[in-house]
KOLRO-882216 format. One line per 4 residues: number of its first residue (from 1); their letters; for each residue x, y, z of N, C-alpha, C. Coordinates in Angstrom, 3 decimals, always signed. Layout:
<atoms>
NUM = A = X/Y/Z/X/Y/Z/X/Y/Z | ...
</atoms>
This chain:
<atoms>
1 = LWTS = -10.859/-14.850/+9.745/-9.962/-15.026/+10.981/-9.520/-16.460/+11.249 | -8.428/-16.985/+10.046/-7.905/-18.245/+10.457/-6.507/-18.083/+11.531 | -7.101/-19.039/+12.465/-5.838/-19.139/+13.394/-5.553/-20.595/+13.566 | -4.093/-20.625/+13.067/-3.361/-21.852/+12.940/-2.495/-22.309/+13.778
5 = LSVG = -2.095/-23.281/+14.113/-1.273/-23.728/+15.320/-0.112/-25.107/+14.564 | +0.931/-25.031/+14.021/+1.298/-25.900/+13.513/+2.964/-26.170/+14.914 | +2.884/-27.688/+15.279/+3.648/-28.390/+16.179/+4.811/-29.332/+15.395 | +6.074/-29.149/+15.997/+6.627/-30.193/+14.930/+6.993/-31.427/+16.235
9 = ITPT = +6.350/-32.527/+15.276/+6.464/-33.986/+16.578/+7.915/-34.661/+16.394 | +8.300/-34.580/+14.812/+9.786/-35.370/+15.353/+10.611/-34.415/+13.755 | +11.783/-34.132/+13.720/+12.231/-33.468/+12.681/+11.603/-33.575/+11.496 | +10.701/-34.685/+11.009/+10.069/-34.387/+9.763/+8.634/-34.619/+9.934
13 = VAAI = +7.814/-34.933/+10.946/+7.017/-35.018/+11.193/+6.118/-33.531/+12.051 | +5.235/-33.263/+11.473/+4.374/-32.171/+12.375/+2.753/-32.069/+12.275 | +2.284/-31.400/+13.326/+0.634/-31.824/+13.524/-0.207/-30.393/+13.499 | -0.817/-29.987/+12.939/-1.746/-28.919/+12.362/-3.150/-28.997/+13.014
17 = ARLP = -3.250/-27.942/+13.208/-4.719/-27.469/+13.621/-5.141/-25.991/+13.252 | -5.956/-26.168/+12.721/-7.378/-24.931/+12.144/-8.118/-24.329/+12.498 | -8.682/-22.911/+12.870/-9.797/-23.177/+13.276/-9.941/-21.450/+12.774 | -11.067/-21.575/+12.019/-11.261/-20.283/+11.057/-12.803/-19.516/+11.625
21 = VTWR = -12.906/-18.289/+11.964/-13.942/-17.804/+12.590/-13.966/-16.516/+11.628 | -15.325/-16.423/+11.258/-15.927/-15.815/+10.250/-17.222/-14.657/+10.940 | -16.864/-13.693/+9.829/-17.700/-12.811/+10.043/-18.594/-12.628/+8.445 | -19.914/-12.719/+8.380/-20.010/-12.310/+7.039/-21.489/-10.935/+7.145
25 = WQEA = -21.596/-10.528/+5.707/-22.256/-9.316/+5.979/-22.838/-9.464/+4.165 | -24.264/-9.776/+4.494/-25.296/-9.790/+2.946/-26.276/-8.366/+2.932 | -26.065/-8.558/+1.692/-27.359/-7.386/+1.563/-27.956/-7.449/+0.380 | -29.087/-7.915/+0.269/-29.971/-8.159/-0.755/-30.940/-7.002/-1.446
29 = PAGA = -31.427/-6.250/-2.256/-31.849/-5.606/-3.310/-33.420/-5.452/-2.582 | -33.898/-4.315/-2.480/-35.274/-4.056/-1.056/-36.148/-4.667/-2.319 | -37.324/-5.463/-1.741/-38.111/-6.617/-2.090/-37.710/-7.633/-2.269 | -36.700/-8.195/-2.196/-36.073/-9.692/-2.505/-36.308/-10.434/-1.049
33 = PPVG = -36.642/-11.298/-1.442/-36.672/-12.601/-0.060/-35.902/-12.111/+1.240 | -36.157/-12.648/+2.146/-35.116/-12.430/+3.100/-34.067/-13.418/+3.156 | -32.695/-13.049/+3.420/-31.529/-13.630/+3.018/-30.880/-14.759/+4.465 | -31.552/-14.457/+5.323/-31.671/-15.034/+7.117/-31.901/-14.741/+7.891
37 = PAAT = -32.218/-15.291/+8.884/-32.610/-15.026/+10.175/-32.383/-13.543/+10.993 | -31.356/-13.174/+10.258/-31.154/-11.406/+10.874/-31.517/-10.471/+10.201 | -32.325/-10.909/+9.156/-32.582/-10.604/+7.732/-33.189/-9.358/+7.899 | -33.453/-7.829/+7.921/-34.586/-6.438/+8.168/-35.267/-6.518/+6.862
41 = AAGN = -36.553/-6.054/+7.357/-37.252/-5.574/+6.491/-37.128/-4.425/+5.367 | -35.528/-3.348/+5.676/-35.403/-2.660/+4.846/-33.720/-2.912/+4.669 | -34.302/-3.653/+3.036/-33.098/-3.576/+2.453/-32.492/-5.095/+2.260 | -32.729/-6.273/+3.354/-32.801/-7.344/+3.702/-31.376/-8.010/+4.111
45 = DDSS = -31.079/-7.225/+5.094/-29.628/-6.997/+5.336/-29.441/-8.378/+6.277 | -28.306/-9.065/+6.276/-27.962/-9.848/+7.010/-26.970/-10.077/+7.632 | -26.062/-10.449/+8.851/-24.939/-10.276/+9.419/-24.525/-11.754/+10.184 | -23.643/-12.264/+10.134/-23.650/-13.346/+11.327/-21.882/-13.377/+10.868
49 = FGAD = -21.676/-13.919/+12.475/-20.085/-14.513/+13.210/-20.699/-15.580/+13.892 | -19.010/-16.082/+13.526/-19.471/-17.690/+13.987/-17.936/-18.471/+13.866 | -17.914/-19.638/+14.339/-16.784/-20.361/+13.621/-17.396/-21.567/+12.241 | -15.936/-21.827/+11.356/-16.059/-22.349/+10.653/-15.769/-23.713/+10.438
53 = DATL = -15.876/-24.510/+9.909/-15.410/-25.764/+10.247/-13.761/-25.951/+10.532 | -13.357/-26.677/+11.253/-12.316/-26.819/+11.788/-11.156/-27.888/+11.292 | -9.944/-27.949/+11.607/-9.547/-28.482/+10.527/-7.972/-29.483/+11.468 | -7.935/-30.559/+11.221/-6.512/-31.234/+12.124/-6.139/-32.270/+11.336
57 = GVKV = -4.734/-32.014/+10.978/-3.924/-32.545/+9.716/-2.410/-33.328/+10.173 | -1.862/-33.526/+9.650/-0.511/-34.016/+9.618/+0.288/-33.823/+8.641 | +1.651/-33.242/+8.797/+2.395/-32.678/+7.606/+3.885/-33.769/+7.828 | +4.178/-34.191/+6.639/+4.998/-35.793/+6.712/+6.064/-34.739/+5.884
61 = RVHR = +7.166/-34.651/+6.327/+8.708/-33.959/+5.275/+9.487/-35.764/+4.614 | +9.420/-35.444/+3.757/+9.419/-36.810/+2.808/+10.934/-36.215/+2.189 | +11.270/-35.168/+1.643/+12.485/-34.692/+0.867/+12.811/-33.713/+1.191 | +14.312/-33.608/+1.768/+15.270/-32.534/+1.886/+16.439/-32.219/+1.404
65 = ADTG = +16.884/-30.862/+0.648/+18.051/-31.156/+0.030/+18.934/-29.666/+0.462 | +19.772/-29.311/+1.083/+20.097/-28.241/+1.513/+20.967/-27.940/+0.930 | +21.642/-27.241/-0.001/+22.410/-26.595/-0.752/+23.442/-25.427/-0.657 | +23.050/-24.649/+1.186/+23.739/-23.677/+1.473/+23.204/-23.330/+2.633
69 = PLDT = +23.740/-22.231/+3.165/+23.301/-22.032/+4.882/+21.848/-21.461/+4.799 | +21.364/-20.864/+3.925/+20.001/-20.327/+3.479/+19.309/-21.263/+2.338 | +19.801/-21.847/+1.694/+19.408/-22.607/+0.286/+19.124/-23.892/+0.572 | +17.185/-24.259/+0.239/+17.010/-25.631/+0.424/+15.922/-25.686/-0.438
73 = WRVA = +15.501/-27.160/-0.377/+14.460/-27.413/-1.167/+14.062/-28.533/-0.271 | +12.346/-28.564/-0.089/+11.735/-29.488/+1.111/+10.398/-29.712/+0.142 | +10.090/-31.184/-0.009/+8.783/-31.628/+0.047/+8.410/-32.324/+0.911 | +6.872/-32.039/+1.520/+5.935/-32.403/+2.443/+5.070/-33.497/+1.891
77 = LVTG = +4.115/-34.079/+2.478/+3.007/-34.689/+2.125/+1.968/-34.526/+3.447 | +0.966/-33.980/+3.110/-0.325/-33.108/+4.053/-1.346/-34.330/+4.124 | -2.148/-34.458/+5.057/-3.562/-35.443/+5.104/-3.821/-34.684/+6.194 | -5.488/-35.001/+6.816/-6.142/-34.662/+7.726/-7.505/-34.898/+7.247
81 = LRFP = -8.525/-33.884/+8.075/-9.826/-33.773/+8.314/-10.494/-32.654/+8.489 | -11.379/-32.183/+7.732/-11.893/-31.071/+8.090/-13.147/-31.591/+8.587 | -13.816/-31.005/+9.902/-14.839/-31.314/+10.560/-15.586/-30.365/+10.790 | -17.025/-30.472/+11.036/-18.012/-29.202/+11.062/-18.259/-28.706/+12.642
85 = TGDE = -17.874/-28.047/+13.002/-18.300/-26.721/+14.418/-19.285/-26.837/+15.138 | -20.215/-27.504/+14.397/-21.858/-27.322/+14.539/-22.612/-26.262/+14.643 | -21.970/-24.993/+13.796/-22.522/-23.938/+13.765/-22.897/-24.014/+11.879 | -24.637/-24.325/+11.781/-24.621/-24.248/+10.318/-24.840/-22.966/+9.598
89 = RFST = -24.449/-22.015/+10.088/-24.611/-20.760/+9.161/-23.279/-20.409/+8.533 | -22.123/-21.389/+8.983/-20.630/-21.638/+7.890/-20.505/-22.815/+7.727 | -20.890/-24.129/+8.616/-20.117/-24.957/+8.482/-21.089/-25.988/+7.383 | -20.091/-26.645/+6.551/-20.483/-27.896/+5.609/-21.494/-29.189/+6.227
93 = QSPD = -21.240/-29.052/+8.153/-22.004/-30.206/+8.592/-21.652/-31.420/+8.119 | -20.016/-31.577/+7.633/-19.884/-33.083/+7.389/-18.546/-33.228/+7.617 | -17.676/-34.500/+7.855/-16.447/-34.625/+8.020/-15.824/-34.980/+6.318 | -14.459/-33.947/+6.008/-14.430/-33.934/+4.590/-12.488/-34.384/+4.914
97 = PFLG = -12.283/-35.303/+4.477/-10.734/-35.808/+4.167/-10.246/-34.885/+3.508 | -8.507/-34.760/+3.427/-8.093/-33.837/+2.366/-6.409/-35.130/+2.220 | -6.135/-34.795/+0.755/-4.860/-35.303/+0.886/-4.549/-34.246/-0.092 | -2.776/-34.200/-0.083/-1.701/-32.915/-0.709/-0.750/-33.222/-0.318
101 = YAST = +0.168/-32.254/-0.861/+1.324/-32.227/-1.145/+2.214/-30.601/-1.152 | +3.060/-30.423/-0.528/+3.671/-29.012/-0.558/+5.124/-28.867/-0.629 | +5.718/-28.252/-1.697/+7.006/-27.909/-2.537/+7.584/-26.726/-1.874 | +9.194/-26.735/-1.192/+9.737/-25.339/-1.044/+11.074/-25.294/-1.580
105 = TRPC = +11.257/-24.309/-2.513/+12.858/-24.357/-2.583/+13.447/-22.514/-2.937 | +14.349/-22.599/-2.426/+14.774/-21.074/-1.761/+16.362/-21.345/-2.333 | +16.571/-20.636/-3.843/+18.021/-20.387/-3.750/+18.204/-19.186/-4.311 | +19.401/-18.736/-3.647/+19.581/-17.383/-3.668/+18.630/-16.433/-2.923
109 = RRNG = +18.248/-15.630/-3.772/+17.371/-14.260/-3.091/+15.614/-14.697/-4.211 | +15.823/-15.945/-4.458/+14.397/-16.263/-4.893/+13.956/-17.604/-3.994 | +12.577/-17.112/-3.817/+12.020/-18.799/-3.113/+10.889/-18.856/-3.974 | +10.875/-19.962/-4.296/+9.191/-20.950/-4.467/+8.746/-21.834/-3.613
113 = SASA = +7.520/-21.647/-4.128/+6.734/-22.466/-3.627/+5.424/-23.168/-4.154 | +4.609/-24.363/-3.767/+3.669/-24.749/-4.922/+3.260/-25.750/-4.008 | +1.320/-26.002/-3.433/+1.053/-27.068/-3.726/-0.575/-27.534/-4.002 | -0.836/-28.569/-3.936/-1.714/-29.275/-4.308/-2.298/-29.786/-3.436
117 = VYTL = -3.913/-29.498/-3.104/-4.670/-30.705/-1.898/-6.037/-30.982/-2.734 | -6.552/-32.194/-2.624/-7.782/-32.478/-2.853/-8.741/-32.946/-1.615 | -9.530/-32.021/-1.632/-10.659/-32.601/-0.352/-12.077/-32.904/-0.820 | -12.472/-34.260/+0.140/-13.439/-35.087/-0.613/-14.602/-34.629/+0.298
121 = NTDG = -15.646/-33.955/-0.293/-16.577/-33.267/+0.393/-17.750/-34.321/+0.363 | -17.832/-35.238/+1.962/-18.689/-35.795/+1.902/-20.117/-35.966/+2.060 | -20.867/-33.924/+2.413/-21.757/-33.453/+2.310/-21.524/-31.702/+2.154 | -22.921/-31.363/+2.093/-22.544/-29.728/+1.947/-23.661/-28.967/+1.071
125 = PEQH = -23.943/-27.895/+1.913/-25.095/-27.373/+1.257/-25.120/-26.969/+0.109 | -26.669/-26.849/-0.979/-26.103/-26.604/-2.023/-26.249/-25.024/-2.334 | -26.346/-24.058/-1.526/-26.416/-22.965/-1.615/-24.834/-22.740/-0.693 | -23.675/-21.798/-0.900/-22.659/-22.104/-0.218/-21.931/-20.634/-1.058
129 = VRPG = -20.883/-20.007/-0.097/-20.250/-19.025/-0.425/-18.758/-19.049/-0.886 | -17.956/-20.012/-0.419/-16.472/-20.081/-0.616/-16.285/-20.996/-1.039 | -15.351/-21.503/-2.377/-15.067/-22.780/-2.622/-15.056/-23.791/-1.558 | -15.295/-25.129/-2.023/-15.019/-26.160/-1.126/-15.979/-26.332/-0.512
133 = SGAD = -16.840/-25.194/+0.093/-18.238/-25.296/+1.349/-19.112/-26.092/+0.775 | -19.532/-26.361/-0.431/-20.840/-27.581/-1.034/-20.453/-28.899/-0.530 | -21.265/-29.374/-1.709/-21.020/-30.971/-1.664/-20.132/-31.495/-2.532 | -19.592/-30.858/-3.295/-18.652/-31.087/-4.257/-16.965/-31.564/-4.060
137 = DMLR = -16.779/-32.017/-4.599/-14.907/-31.956/-4.120/-14.717/-31.013/-4.833 | -13.013/-30.691/-4.304/-12.448/-29.711/-4.756/-10.723/-30.104/-5.046 | -10.207/-29.517/-5.604/-8.957/-29.580/-6.154/-8.364/-28.227/-5.829 | -7.476/-27.857/-5.431/-7.007/-26.417/-5.303/-5.268/-26.571/-5.210
141 = LDGA = -5.058/-25.801/-6.469/-3.602/-25.643/-6.834/-2.976/-23.958/-6.231 | -1.895/-23.999/-5.451/-1.508/-23.142/-5.188/+0.028/-22.521/-5.517 | +0.393/-21.719/-5.782/+1.973/-21.191/-6.217/+1.986/-19.849/-5.644 | +3.658/-19.524/-5.343/+3.945/-18.537/-4.906/+5.563/-18.023/-5.772
145 = YLYR = +5.762/-17.186/-6.094/+7.201/-16.237/-5.973/+7.691/-15.567/-5.151 | +8.838/-15.363/-4.579/+9.530/-14.521/-3.147/+10.536/-13.974/-4.040 | +10.927/-12.560/-3.918/+12.432/-11.945/-4.570/+12.660/-11.195/-3.064 | +13.556/-11.747/-2.985/+14.420/-10.371/-1.774/+14.732/-9.636/-2.185
149 = LAPA = +13.876/-8.340/-1.804/+14.453/-7.155/-2.367/+15.449/-6.592/-1.681 | +15.372/-7.015/-0.093/+16.398/-6.659/+1.254/+16.487/-7.224/+2.017 | +17.825/-7.627/+2.626/+19.518/-6.839/+2.014/+19.712/-8.212/+0.750 | +20.103/-7.935/-0.270/+20.779/-8.199/-1.437/+21.799/-9.427/-0.784
153 = VFTD = +22.576/-8.947/+0.394/+23.258/-10.359/+0.865/+22.984/-10.127/+2.658 | +23.133/-11.548/+3.340/+23.052/-11.447/+4.750/+24.296/-10.954/+5.599 | +24.084/-10.407/+6.484/+25.164/-10.468/+6.949/+24.804/-10.444/+8.347 | +25.878/-10.383/+9.348/+25.225/-10.848/+11.082/+24.756/-9.602/+11.342
157 = DDHG = +24.292/-8.132/+10.985/+23.687/-7.195/+11.326/+22.533/-7.335/+10.572 | +22.066/-8.343/+10.030/+20.187/-8.283/+9.607/+19.539/-9.226/+10.601 | +18.712/-8.167/+11.060/+17.732/-9.280/+11.420/+16.364/-9.501/+10.975 | +16.125/-9.260/+9.462/+14.949/-9.722/+8.620/+15.175/-9.311/+7.326
161 = ATYA = +14.345/-9.836/+6.615/+13.964/-9.224/+5.175/+12.824/-9.001/+4.530 | +12.865/-8.313/+3.522/+11.846/-7.523/+2.639/+11.714/-8.707/+1.453 | +10.850/-9.082/+0.916/+10.370/-10.204/-0.252/+8.954/-9.296/-0.905 | +9.600/-9.656/-2.326/+8.090/-8.744/-3.183/+7.098/-10.399/-3.600
165 = ILEG = +6.200/-10.587/-3.215/+5.668/-11.945/-3.494/+4.145/-11.635/-4.981 | +4.396/-13.064/-5.499/+3.056/-12.946/-6.603/+2.663/-14.374/-6.169 | +1.182/-14.665/-6.050/+1.143/-15.699/-5.633/-0.610/-15.534/-6.611 | -0.770/-17.110/-7.218/-1.587/-17.626/-7.709/-2.432/-19.236/-7.225
169 = SVIF = -3.696/-18.815/-7.798/-4.247/-20.227/-7.042/-5.093/-20.493/-8.150 | -5.540/-21.889/-8.325/-6.498/-22.586/-9.507/-7.527/-23.392/-8.620 | -8.616/-23.211/-9.171/-9.489/-24.175/-7.627/-10.671/-24.869/-8.995 | -10.536/-26.119/-8.738/-11.362/-26.915/-9.604/-12.874/-27.781/-8.194
173 = ETNG = -13.844/-27.711/-8.866/-14.819/-28.723/-7.881/-15.444/-29.479/-9.427 | -15.580/-30.841/-8.392/-16.088/-31.737/-9.408/-17.675/-31.235/-9.973 | -18.238/-30.034/-9.575/-19.460/-30.024/-10.406/-19.256/-28.753/-11.352 | -17.908/-28.720/-11.681/-17.365/-27.977/-13.196/-16.969/-26.513/-12.397
177 = DTEL = -17.678/-26.022/-11.845/-16.337/-24.324/-11.227/-15.077/-24.204/-11.283 | -14.428/-23.327/-11.855/-13.518/-22.999/-11.606/-13.136/-21.677/-11.844 | -11.925/-21.102/-11.101/-11.667/-19.991/-10.983/-9.882/-20.308/-10.807 | -10.027/-18.814/-11.231/-8.053/-18.744/-11.357/-7.534/-17.210/-10.505
181 = LLGP = -6.904/-16.954/-9.632/-6.350/-15.921/-8.955/-5.029/-15.819/-9.360 | -5.042/-14.151/-9.337/-3.317/-13.839/-9.322/-3.136/-12.782/-8.648 | -2.269/-12.454/-7.727/-2.222/-11.268/-7.468/-0.965/-11.081/-6.560 | -0.147/-9.562/-6.116/+0.844/-9.352/-5.491/+0.910/-9.508/-4.288
185 = GLMY = +2.242/-9.537/-3.553/+2.004/-9.123/-2.079/+3.478/-8.908/-1.818 | +3.158/-8.341/-0.421/+4.936/-8.174/-0.044/+4.482/-8.661/+1.434 | +6.186/-9.044/+1.849/+6.595/-9.784/+3.172/+7.752/-9.401/+3.976 | +7.158/-9.368/+5.302/+8.523/-8.594/+6.069/+9.089/-10.016/+6.837
189 = EARR = +9.944/-10.973/+6.771/+10.557/-12.086/+7.797/+11.893/-11.709/+8.758 | +10.964/-11.413/+9.838/+12.266/-11.366/+10.720/+12.613/-12.897/+11.202 | +13.319/-13.114/+12.197/+13.903/-14.455/+13.045/+13.136/-14.626/+13.887 | +12.183/-14.258/+14.225/+10.974/-15.019/+15.322/+9.422/-14.534/+14.768
193 = WVVE = +9.420/-13.881/+13.525/+8.018/-13.772/+12.959/+7.790/-13.212/+11.737 | +6.973/-13.096/+11.093/+6.764/-12.922/+9.933/+5.223/-12.102/+9.540 | +5.272/-11.372/+8.668/+4.101/-10.246/+8.533/+4.176/-10.085/+7.103 | +2.805/-10.763/+6.738/+2.472/-10.229/+4.957/+1.451/-9.897/+4.590
197 = AGVQ = +1.391/-9.114/+3.614/-0.247/-8.588/+2.592/-0.297/-9.060/+1.661 | -1.299/-8.600/+0.921/-1.298/-9.155/-0.503/-2.829/-9.052/-0.954 | -2.468/-9.267/-2.259/-4.195/-9.271/-2.623/-4.256/-10.218/-3.997 | -5.358/-10.685/-4.507/-5.836/-11.863/-5.289/-7.415/-11.197/-6.263
201 = LPLY = -6.467/-11.014/-7.467/-7.621/-10.762/-8.571/-7.536/-12.084/-9.400 | -9.478/-12.114/-10.152/-9.461/-13.192/-10.566/-9.020/-12.941/-12.045 | -8.400/-13.734/-12.434/-8.075/-13.934/-14.138/-9.576/-14.834/-14.840 | -10.117/-15.808/-14.079/-10.942/-16.487/-15.063/-11.741/-16.993/-13.588
205 = QRLR = -13.101/-16.932/-14.171/-14.209/-17.543/-13.436/-15.314/-18.023/-14.297 | -15.646/-19.684/-14.017/-16.504/-20.097/-14.453/-17.234/-20.703/-12.817 | -18.316/-20.395/-12.850/-18.867/-20.458/-11.120/-20.465/-20.393/-11.379 | -20.999/-21.208/-11.147/-22.465/-21.752/-11.133/-23.756/-21.788/-9.868
209 = DRPF = -22.433/-22.421/-8.985/-23.484/-22.624/-7.722/-22.753/-21.608/-6.679 | -22.365/-20.982/-6.470/-21.295/-20.267/-5.694/-20.987/-18.768/-6.348 | -21.514/-17.298/-5.458/-20.802/-16.164/-6.289/-19.672/-16.322/-6.624 | -19.692/-14.939/-7.438/-18.207/-14.164/-7.824/-17.291/-13.782/-7.111
213 = TSFI = -16.163/-13.622/-7.338/-15.314/-13.259/-6.459/-14.936/-12.168/-7.051 | -14.324/-10.506/-6.327/-14.709/-9.401/-6.884/-12.926/-9.314/-6.644 | -12.709/-9.198/-5.459/-10.888/-9.500/-4.800/-10.746/-10.347/-3.867 | -9.753/-10.680/-3.155/-9.407/-10.911/-1.830/-8.210/-10.138/-1.138
217 = AIIG = -8.400/-9.911/-0.429/-7.277/-9.284/+0.401/-6.756/-10.316/+1.763 | -5.714/-9.965/+1.538/-4.858/-11.083/+2.513/-4.056/-10.449/+3.594 | -3.874/-10.540/+5.069/-3.232/-9.870/+5.868/-2.532/-11.204/+7.141 | -1.503/-11.391/+7.328/-0.950/-12.607/+7.858/-0.037/-12.135/+8.931
221 = VRIF = +0.299/-12.761/+10.267/+1.118/-12.722/+11.126/+1.116/-14.141/+11.606 | +3.077/-14.355/+11.383/+3.248/-15.472/+11.902/+4.116/-15.566/+13.106 | +4.158/-16.450/+13.935/+5.169/-16.746/+14.919/+5.707/-17.675/+15.053 | +7.142/-17.827/+15.291/+7.975/-18.981/+15.418/+8.237/-19.128/+16.711
225 = F = +7.935/-20.514/+17.464/+8.472/-20.477/+19.186/+9.355/-22.162/+18.985
</atoms>
């Protein structure tokens, strides 16, 4: 569960804070070594809940071109620090700086976005579950294409819009681990809030130091204030 807060400091600068909370359940075959302090003798199950590494950052918009009432193109730089919360079950136990960019374009009924973020991991456990949670640096590339299903043309009576989404992610780690994910989604955008849902499936995986991904399910809520 990722809780994020973005606050505008100036029209072009925003502060970002994020705190993830994780529940993880593991199951090992009978007879396998215990997988954690909560493991049971029957099945070696392990369930844990706690706070993951938190993030503080700054986003600076460096370009904006509005070509219509709703049409725009914006580019921003983002930088910050991911720092440990003290929970050894989930945290990398190291401060990890990151630097990247994000771009969004909205012509007519189509939206497109892309981002690239490099995270310098200063330390981390050899055995980890998620990308970027080990000791190796990570480059993450994300992109999304959105098409407005309804309404075809906005009027004064419209209070929201429905979009079909296609999202993709490419994740490189300096140990050679590589993962390509792609999947569809659906989003409803109202004037003060957004609800979205989607899935991502692995198209390519070459992983050595962490588990393979079967699928990812995403449900999100955004509120504007």
